[in-house]
C-alpha positions in Angstrom: 43.1 -15.8 -39.8 41.3 -12.7 -41.0 38.1 -14.7 -41.6 38.5 -16.3 -38.1 39.0 -13.0 -36.5 35.9 -11.5 -38.2 33.8 -14.5 -37.2 35.0 -14.2 -33.6 34.1 -10.5 -33.5 30.7 -11.2 -35.0 30.0 -13.9 -32.5 31.0 -11.8 -29.6 28.8 -9.0 -30.8 25.8 -11.3 -31.2 26.3 -12.7 -27.8 26.5 -9.2 -26.3 23.2 -8.3 -27.8 21.5 -11.6 -27.2 21.2 -12.5 -30.9 22.6 -16.0 -30.4 21.2 -18.6 -28.1 18.1 -16.7 -27.0 17.0 -19.6 -24.9 19.9 -18.7 -22.5 18.7 -15.1 -21.9 16.9 -14.5 -18.6 13.1 -14.5 -18.8 11.2 -12.0 -16.7 8.0 -13.4 -15.3 5.4 -11.1 -13.8 2.2 -11.8 -11.8 -1.0 -11.3 -13.7 -2.4 -7.8 -13.4 -6.1 -7.7 -12.5 -6.5 -4.0 -11.7 -7.6 -1.0 -13.7 -6.7 -0.8 -17.3 -7.9 2.6 -18.4 -4.4 4.1 -18.4 -4.7 6.5 -15.5 -1.8 4.8 -13.9 0.6 2.3 -15.4 0.6 -1.4 -14.4 4.1 -0.9 -13.1 4.4 2.1 -10.7 8.0 2.6 -11.8 6.6 3.8 -15.1 4.6 6.6 -13.5 5.3 10.1 -15.0 7.5 8.9 -17.8 9.4 6.3 -16.0 11.1 8.5 -13.4 10.8 5.8 -10.8 12.7 3.1 -12.6 15.5 3.2 -10.1 13.3 1.7 -7.4 14.2 -1.9 -6.5 12.8 -4.7 -8.6 13.0 -8.5 -8.3 11.8 -11.7 -10.0 9.0 -13.9 -8.8 8.8 -17.7 -9.0 8.4 -18.5 -12.7 6.4 -21.6 -11.9 4.0 -19.9 -9.6 4.1 -16.2 -10.5 0.7 -15.4 -9.0 1.5 -17.1 -5.7 2.6 -13.7 -4.2 1.3 -10.9 -2.0 0.2 -7.9 -4.1 -0.2 -4.5 -2.5 -3.4 -3.3 -4.0 -4.6 0.4 -3.7 -8.3 1.3 -4.1 -9.4 4.0 -6.5 -12.6 5.5 -5.3 -14.5 8.9 -5.4 -12.1 10.7 -3.0 -12.1 14.4 -3.9 -8.8 16.1 -4.6 -5.9 17.4 -2.6 -5.4 21.1 -3.0 -7.6 20.9 -6.1 -5.0 19.0 -8.1 -4.4 15.3 -7.2 -7.1 12.8 -6.4 -6.8 11.9 -2.7 -6.9 8.2 -3.3 -3.6 8.7 -5.2 -1.7 10.4 -2.3 1.8 9.0 -1.6 1.7 7.1 -4.9 3.9 5.6 -6.3 6.7 5.8 -3.7 4.7 4.1 -0.9 3.5 1.4 -3.3 7.1 0.7 -4.2 8.9 1.1 -0.8 6.4 -0.9 1.3 6.4 -4.1 -1.0 10.2 -3.9 -1.2 10.5 -3.9 2.6 8.1 -6.7 2.9 10.1 -8.7 0.3 13.4 -7.7 1.9 12.8 -8.4 5.6 10.1 -11.1 5.8 9.6 -14.5 4.3 6.6 -13.3 2.3 6.8 -13.6 -1.5 5.8 -10.2 -2.8 4.8 -8.8 -6.2 7.2 -6.0 -7.1 4.5 -4.1 -9.1 1.5 -3.7 -6.9 -2.0 -2.9 -8.4 -4.7 -0.2 -8.5 -8.2 -1.5 -8.2 -11.7 0.0 -8.5 -14.7 -0.6 -6.4 -15.5 -3.5 -8.7 -16.1 -7.1 -7.6 -14.2 -8.6 -10.6 -11.1 -6.6 -9.8 -11.3 -6.9 -6.0 -11.8 -10.7 -5.9 -8.2 -11.2 -7.0 -6.7 -9.3 -4.1 -7.3 -10.3 -0.4 -5.7 -7.1 0.9 -6.6 -3.6 -0.3 -5.2 -0.2 0.9 -7.5 2.8 1.1 -6.0 6.3 1.8 -7.3 9.8 2.5 -10.9 9.0 3.1 -11.9 12.3 4.6 -13.8 13.4 1.6 -15.1 10.0 0.4 -18.3 9.6 -1.5 -19.8 6.2 -2.1 -22.9 5.2 -3.9 -25.1 2.5 -2.4 -23.8 0.1 -5.0 -20.2 1.0 -4.1 -21.0 0.3 -0.4 -22.5 -3.1 -1.3 -19.5 -4.1 -3.4 -17.1 -3.2 -0.5 -19.3 -5.0 2.1 -19.6 -8.1 0.0 -15.8 -8.1 -0.6 -15.0 -7.9 3.1 -17.7 -10.4 4.2 -16.4 -12.9 1.6 -12.9 -12.8 3.0 -11.3 -9.5 1.8 -9.5 -7.1 4.1 -9.3 -3.3 3.8 -6.7 -1.1 5.5 -7.7 2.5 5.8 -5.0 5.1 6.4 -4.2 8.8 6.6 -7.1 10.9 7.6 -7.3 13.3 10.5 -9.6 15.2 12.8 -13.3 15.5 13.6 -14.4 16.7 10.2 -12.7 13.9 8.2 -13.9 11.2 10.6 -17.5 12.4 10.4 -17.4 12.2 6.6 -15.9 8.7 6.6 -18.2 7.5 9.3 -21.1 8.3 7.0 -19.6 6.0 4.4 -19.0 3.3 7.1 -22.7 3.4 7.9 -23.4 2.8 4.2 -21.0 -0.1 4.1 -22.0 -1.7 7.5 -25.4 -0.4 8.5 -25.8 -3.2 11.1 -22.3 -3.3 12.5 -20.2 -1.2 14.8 -16.5 -0.5 14.8 -14.4 -1.3 17.8 -11.3 0.4 19.2 -8.2 -1.8 19.1 -6.2 -1.6 22.3 -2.5 -2.0 22.6 -2.8 -5.6 23.8 -4.4 -6.6 20.5 -2.2 -9.1 18.5 -2.1 -6.8 15.5 0.4 -4.7 17.4 2.6 -7.7 18.2 2.2 -10.4 15.6 5.6 -9.8 13.9 7.0 -6.7 15.5 6.3 -6.0 19.2 5.1 -2.4 19.5 5.0 -0.7 22.9 2.5 2.0 21.9 -0.2 2.8 19.3 2.0 5.0 17.1 1.0 8.3 15.6 3.0 8.7 12.4 2.9 12.2 10.9 3.5 13.4 7.4 7.2 14.2 7.0 6.5 18.0 6.7 4.4 18.0 9.9 7.0 15.9 11.7 9.8 18.3 10.8 7.8 21.4 11.8 6.8 19.9 15.1 10.1 18.2 15.9 11.3 20.6 18.6 7.9 20.6 20.4 7.4 16.8 19.9 4.1 17.4 18.0 3.2 14.6 15.7 -0.5 15.5 14.9 -1.9 17.8 12.3 -2.5 20.9 14.4 -4.6 22.5 11.6 -7.2 19.8 12.0 -9.1 19.8 15.3 -9.5 16.4 16.9 -6.3 15.0 15.4 -4.2 14.8 18.6 -4.8 11.2 19.5 -4.1 8.2 17.1 -6.9 5.6 16.9 -6.9 2.1 15.4 -10.4 0.8 14.9 -11.8 -2.3 13.3 -14.8 -4.0 11.8 -15.3 -7.8 12.1 -17.4 -10.3 10.2 -19.9 -12.8 11.6 -17.1 -15.1 12.5 -15.2 -12.4 14.4 -12.5 -12.1 11.7 -11.2 -8.5 11.3 -12.1 -7.4 7.8 -11.2 -3.7 8.1 -8.7 -1.7 10.1 -9.0 2.0 10.3 -5.8 3.9 11.0 -7.1 7.3 12.1 -5.0 10.3 13.0 -1.9 8.7 11.7 -0.2 8.3 8.3 1.6 5.0 7.7 1.7 5.7 4.0 3.9 8.8 4.5 6.3 6.7 6.6 6.7 4.4 3.6 6.7 7.1 0.9 9.2 9.5 2.6 11.7 7.0 4.0 14.5 8.6 2.1 13.6 12.2 2.7 15.1 12.8 6.1 17.4 10.5 8.2 15.7 11.5 11.5 12.2 10.9 10.1 13.3 7.5 8.8 14.7 6.4 12.2 11.9 7.9 14.3 8.9 7.0 12.2 9.5 4.9 9.1 11.9 2.3 10.7 10.4 2.4 14.2 6.7 2.4 13.4 5.4 2.7 9.8 7.1 -0.4 8.5 6.7 -2.6 11.6 3.0 -1.8 12.0 2.3 -2.1 8.2 4.0 -5.5 8.2 2.0 -6.5 11.3 -1.3 -5.6 9.6 -0.5 -7.5 6.4 0.6 -10.6 8.3 -2.4 -10.5 10.6 -4.8 -10.1 7.7 -3.3 -13.0 5.8 -3.2 -15.3 8.7 -6.7 -14.7 10.1 
């Protein structure tokens, strides 16, 4: 009886620690990562800054088709820094890159990569991701080769979403980069009747989504623009198209969808007024429009 008891205890312990029957243990399958590999950011955003984001939702992808998913890819480019500390291309990371894919996975039929990716202005990295997110372009600097890579990416089927820059000064700087990328094309203003505002969620306005701090400071007055940046009062959604008329870049100017994703848990009022009502619906619309056109 003692020997039987000891064997039973040993067997239970082995099962608890997965030492027996390893074929029965769940296998985690991840999509292939094609982004940067120099270690500036981890391949899983949850591991950023020592793993302090591990509590963010995670999920499995289809083990037979692990790469048949939408990956939220963020572009690393020469962006300048925010307050002399953080590169502007990295603003809102990693919370926005974790929250937005989770909401896509949660409330749409799209199969989504839980990890996301960071990509350079590099054709080999870019070609794996049909959708790329580009943020805080007000101090952008591109070489002629960078401009060519981005132009070729978009004219070969890629889509870039530009977000979170404000006012005359930042637009002027970004417009210079746009002339490098598309010297023979002009952007167009998207009006509210454009399908991108209605394809999944039906929006009744072109929203201006402020950063959470600006929103809270301007709440009583109803101010949603960055009053320290002249020319930021009115939101604009502008686009470039390829030779077939396909939209290949959307420019979200004087608005900040990324903060609506990043800061969804910061303040209940901000979540209801901006994240839930506009940032997620419009972000989802943009993704679905890009992937279906």
